N, C-alpha and C positions, 0 to 999 in steps of 0.2 A: 333648958337644953333643947326642948322642942321648938321654942321660939327662935333659938339660934340656928337650928337646922332649917327652919322655914325661912329665916332671913338669908342663909347661905343659898338655899334653893332659889329664892326670889332674885338674889343678885346674879346667880349663874344663869337663870332664865333670861334676865335682862341683858346680860353680857352676850349670851349665845344668840338671842333674838336680834341684837344690834349688829351682828356680823353678816357679811355678804356670803353668797354661796361659795365663792372662790376662797374666801378666808376660812370658811368651815372646812372645805376640802384640804386646804393647806394644813390646818391644825390636825385633822384626823390622819393625814398622810405622815406628818411629822411624828405623831405618837406611834404609828405602826412601824415606821422606819427605825425609830429608837429601839423599839422592842426587838426587831429583827437583828439589828446591829449588836445589841446586847446579847442576844442568843448566840450569834456567830462567835463573838469574842469569848463568851463563856465556853462554847464547844471547843474552840481551838486552844484555849488556855488550860482547860481541864482534860483534854484528850491525852492519852498516854501512847507514845510511839514505841513499839517493841522492836528489838534487834536481837539476832541470834547470840546467845551466850555460848552454847556448845551445840555441835551437830554431829551426825553419824555416831550416836552413842547407842549402847545396848540398853535394854529395859532396866537392868539393874543399876546402871550408872545414872540413868535419868531419875530413878527412884531415890538414889542417894542425894543427888543435887536438889531434888524437890523437897526432901526433908530439911536440908540446910536452909533453903530459901523460906520455907514455912517458919522455921525457928527465928529467922531474921525479920520476918514480916514483910518480905519483898514480893511484889506482884510478879506473876510469871504466866507464860503460856506454853503448853506442850504441843509441838507441831510435828509435821512430817511423819505421821503415823507412830508417834511415840519415840522417835529417834533424835529429836532436837528439842531444845528448850530455849525460850526467848524471855527477855526481861526488859524493863524500860531502858531506852537507848542511853540515857545519861548515867546509868549505873553499871554498864557492861564492864568497863575497865576495872573499876573498883572491885566488883564481884569476882572477876577472874583472878585478880591478885589475892583476894581474901580466901577464895576456895582453894587456890593453888597452895597457899601457905598451910592449909589444913589437910592437904593431900587428896583433894578431890579434883576430877573424878577418879575414883578407884576402879581400875579396869579389871581387877581380879587376876591379872597376869603376874607370873613370877619371873623376876629378873635377878641379876646377880646381886642386887642390893638386898635381896631377901636373906642371903647368908650372913651379911654383916649385921642385920637387925635381929636375926633369930639363931645366932650361933650358940650351940650348946653341946654337951657331951652325951645327951640321951638319944641322939639321932642314929638310927641303924643305917647299914650300908644301902639297903634297898630304898629307904626313904631318901637318903642322900642322892642316889642315882636318879630317882624319879624327879626330885627337885632340880637336879643339875640338868636333866634333859629338858624340863619345862623352861628353865631360865635360858638355856641355849636356844630354844625355839623362839622365845620372846625377843632375845637380843638380835637374832638373825632377822626376824620380822621387822624390827626397828631399823636395821641396816637397809633392808629393802625399801622402806618408806622414804629414805633419803634420796633415792633415785628419782629423777624427774619423770613425771607421768604416773607415779605409783601413789595412790591415796591410802591404801591399806594393804596389808599382807598377812597371810596365815601360813604357817610353816609346820609341817609334820616330819619329824626326823625319826628314822629307825636305826638304832645302834645295835650291832651284834654283841652277843654275850661273849665274854672272854673265855677261852678254853682253859680247862683245868691243867692240861698237860702241855708241855712245850711243843710237842709234835703236832698238836692240833693246828689245822690250817687257819689262818687269819681271815675272817669273813669281812665283807665290805659293808659300809653304811649306805643308806639311801635316804632321799629326801623328796618330799612332794610339797610344792609351793603354789599357792593360789594368790594371784595379785588382783587387787581391786583398782583398776586403772581408770584414768580420766577418759570420759567418752570421746572417741575419735582419735585418741593419741596413738601414734605409731612409733614403736621403739626402733632405734637403729641397731645395726649389728654390734657396734661397740657397747651399747647399753645392755643388749642381751648377753654379750660376753661378760660384762661386768657383773650381772646378776648371777651367772654361773660361777664366776670366780669368788664372789662373796660367799656363796653357799659352800663351795668346794674347800676354800681356805679356812672356813669357820668351824667345820666339823671334821674330826679325825677320820682318816680312811674313807673319805667321800670323794669319789671320782665324778667328773662331769657327766659321764654316761649313765650314772645312777641317779641323776637329778631330773625331775620333771617339773616344768614351770608352765602354768597356764593362767589365763585371766578369768574374770567372772563370766565371760561369754563362752568358755570352754575352747578358747583358741590357744594352741600350743606355741610356745616360743622355743624353737629348736636351735641348738648351738651349731654354727656353721662347721661342717666336717672338713678337716684338712685332707689334702690329697697325699698320695704315697710319697711324692717328691718332696713335700713340705715336712712330713714327719720322719722321713728316712726309713720307714718300715717297708716291708715287702707286700703290703696289702694293695692290690690293684683296684682300679676304679670300677671294675666289674663286680666288686663285692656288693651283695644285696643291700647292706646298710648304706654304703656310699651312694649307690644308685638311688635309693629312696630319698636320701638327703639332698642329692642334686635335683631330683624331680620337685621336691618341696621348695627348694630354694628358687628354682625357675618360676614356679607358680606363684610364690610369695612376691617375688620381684615384679612380675607382671601385674599381680593384683594391686600392689601398692602404686604402681605407675598409673593404672587405670583409675584407682580410687582417688589419687591426688588430682588427676585431670578432671574428673567429674566433680570433685569437691570445689575446684576453682570455678567450674561452669555452673553447677546447680546450688552450691552452698554446702556447708558442713552438715553431715548427717542426712543428706538428701539422696544418697545412692548407696546400694549394697552390691558388691562385686564378688564373683567367684570365677576362678580360672582352673581349667583342667588341661592337661597336656599328655601327649603320647610321645615318649622319648625312646629312641633306639640306641642301646648301649653296645651294639656290635662294633668291635674294634678290629680293624684290618691292617695288616702289615704286608707289603708287597715290594718287589724289586723289578724295575723296568730297564731293559736295554734297548734303546731306540736308535735307529739310523735314519737321519733326515737329510735331504739335499740342502746345500747352502742357499741356492737360488730356487725357492719353491715354485716360483712362477714358470721358470723354464726347466725345472727339474734337473738342475745341473749343479755340479760341485765346483771346487776351486782347483785349477790346473797347477799341479806341483812339478811336473816334468813332461817333456814332449820329445819325440824322436821321429825323423823322417828319412827313409832310405829309398834311393832311385838307382836301378841297375839296367844297363843297356848293352847288348852284344850284337855285332854284325860280322860275318866271315864266310869263307869258302872251305869246304872240307870234302874228302874222298867219299865216294858212295859206299854204302854198306855192301858187303859180299860174303861169300862163304857158303858152306853146306850146312843146312840146319840139321839139328840132332834128329836122328831117326826115331820114329815112334816105336812103341812096344811091339807093334806088328812089323816085323822085319821085312815082310813081303811088300810093303807099301813105302815108297819114298816120295818126298815132295821136293821139287826144285824151288829154291828161294830166290826171288828176283828183287833186287834193290831198285831204288829210284834212279832216275836218270842222272841228277847231280847232287852235291852235298852242300849247297848254299842255304843260309838261314839267318833270321833276325830274332833277337831276344831282348825283352824289356820288362823290368820288375820295379814296382813302386810300393813302399811300405811306410805307413804313418802310425806311430805309437804315442798316445797321450795318457798320462796318469792323473786322475782326479781324486780329491779328498772330500769326504762328506762329514756331516755332524754325527758324532757317535755319543749318545746321551745315556747315562746310567743313573737311575733314580731309585732310592730306597724311601718308600712312602709309608708313613704310619698315620692312619686316619684318626680324627679326633675321638675321644672316648665316648662321646654321645652326640646325637643330633636330634633336633626336634622334628618329629614327623607330622604332628597334628596338634592344634590348639583349639580349645573351645572357651569362649568368654560369655558369661551370663551376667547381665546387669539388670538390677531392679531400681528404677528411678521414681522418686516421689514427685508428683506434679506440684506447681505453685499453690494450688488449692487442693489439699489432700483428698477431699471427698469428691473431686471432679477430675477424672483422668483426662478429660478433653481440654483442661486448662493448659496442658503442655503442648505447644505448637508442634505440628508434624514436621516442620522444617528443623526444629531442634532435635527431634528423634532421628531424622535422617542424618544430621551432622554427627550425632553420637555414633550411629552405625558406621558411617564412613571412617571416623577416627579409629574405631575398634577394628574395622577391616584392614586398615593400614597397619595397625600393630600386629595383627595376625600374619599378614603377608610378609612383613619384614622380620618376623621372629621365626617363622618356619624355615627349615633347611631349604637352601636355594634350589636343589634338585626337585624337592617336593613342591615348592611354591611356583616353580616355572610351569608346572603341569596343571595348576588350578586356575579355573576361570573365575570371573568376578562373582558369578552366581554361587559357585562352590564356596568361595571365601565368605560371602554374606550368610551362608547357611551355618557357618561356625560362630556367628555372633547372634546373640539373643538380647533384645532390649524390651523390658516390660515396664509399663507405667502403672503403678499402684501405690496405695498409701502404705507407709512403713509403720506397722503397729508395734514392732519390737524394738524401737529406738530407745536408748537409755535416756531417762529423764534427769536433767541436771537440776539439782536442788538450788534454788536461788534464795537469797536472803530477803526478808520482808523489807520492802521499801516504804518509806514514809512520805512518798511523793503526794502532793495535794492534787486531787482530781481536777480535770479541766473545768467541770461545771461550777466548782467553787469560785474560780476566777471570773466566770461569766456572771454568777450571782453578785459577786463583789463589785464588778463593774456597773451592773444595773443599780445596785444600791448607791454607789457613789453618784451616779447620774441623778437618781431620785433625791438624794440628800442635797445635791447642788441646786436642784429646782426648788426644793422646799426652802432652803436658805434664801434663795432669790426672792420667792414670793413673800416670805416673812419680812425680809428687809423692806421690800416695796410696800407691804401693807403698813409697816411701822412708819415709814416715811409719809405715807398718805395720812395716817392717823395724826402724826405730828403736825402736818400741814393744816388739817382740819382744826386741831386744837389751837394752833396759832391764830387762825382766823376767828375762832370763837373768843379767844382772849382779847383780840383787837376790838371785837364788837362790844364785849363787856367793858373794855377800857373807855370807849366813847360814852357809854351810859353813865359810868361813874364820874366822868368828867363833867357831865351836865348836872348830876345830882350829887355833888361832893359834899358829904356831911362831916368829912374829917376836920374841916376848918371851923365847924360850928363849936360854940362853947358848950361845955358839959353842964347844961342847965337841967333842971328837974324835968322839963318837958322833953328835952333831947334824950335823956336817959329812958324815959318811958317809951318814946318812939322806937329806940333801939331794941328795947325788950320786946315790944310788939312785933317788930320785924323779925327778931330771932324766933319768937313763938310761931310766927306765920311760916317760917322756913322749916323749923324742926317739928312743930305740932300743928299742922294746918287744921285738924278737926277741932281741937280745943280753941284755936283762934276764931274759927267760924262760929262756935258756940258763944264765945265772948262777944262777937259782933252782934249776934242775934239778941243777946241780953241787953247790950247798949241800945239797940234800935227799939226794943220793946219798952225800955224805960223812958226813951224820948217820946 
């Protein structure tokens, strides 16, 4: 064994010593490349890519699924703070079907199927009422989840106790609903109305005004209040509840308008908007009787009739005479002397024109409200959240200009006409800061290969190509050298061709000696020394 190892070592040393430096580098590089390629292939073939099996689960549900996976011997990972569980990507579909057939995940909620599975005669009225209320809440929450934008819902219903006597007044039910909505999703008025109708029609004696709906951010979704003309009731718009609803509706509309605009400009979730308003609900009714000229420039009306009279008199008449009436004092008399003659001329001209003017009668009822003041506060996150200066000043100025335009066009015209540009700009506030309260969207684990893997793979391909090139070239060179060596040996054999000799006794001895000289040169040398000493 030792001789064999020494023989292998000798042959390897001879082989390695006969190689050139380039051939040695090629061999070492080939071995390293093969090892690296084998390692990469082993890593990618044995790596397990995980995909979410369930997400947004409670701790109890995750524990139930974990026990089932342990019993099946399936590898898994618990992620997202213990609310999600991931399994190998190729087993997701089969595991979902298998677990669903076994009734997992079990949420622990009671729905109407509970009664069909646990019907019995031993249930009391109180137990039945509790289970009925729990199932009603679960079914209503499931209905809410079907609305677009709602990820989850929690419902709390309060049902009044039935009175013992018929004369007892019937109390009303109430409901509180908390929706877990998708980040940044804005419900339309029709969707909000649908949510209220689902709750109102699912629970007996539940009126829409007894329902409170909010999301996980404590934002209320109020039902749009109808006016008196739409409901036919005698409640006026000056009622405090209607006024508050109108104020919220105006602020919500302006907030959505600004939020949509900034979302298109900065991106989703990059801006937070609040709007405050001052609304005057004073309603005025007045009657106006106005008289205006038809032609306001000349202050003249329309001629409807005209009359012109001309009188002229010429003649001779007797002079006036007689004794004037005596005064009260009878002692004094005055003699009355008339003019010398009675000739005279008389002329009279009279023009009469009747004009008609505009007579206006107005009965004016002012609008039920008017917006006296608006304040808009905007918080914008810069492109680099940690660097407020990354948002250009020109972009901030454009945002302020757009908001100022919204304020000027939304305020009552009488109020807006008295505001200067500086006063309007004071009603707009734009702050550039990092938004720390943004909702984090849970994303599924992706099995994308990192970019550095492609870089290493490309480098390895280049190295392998170079190694193959050098190996082929070295082989060709070795074959060329072997061919030359064989040609040289062929010429020698042609000179000393012993294959044609006859197999005589001397020829056989010579062949044996040649074979001994090639295979055992030391013994051949000893034999020659012996022959020489004998001679």
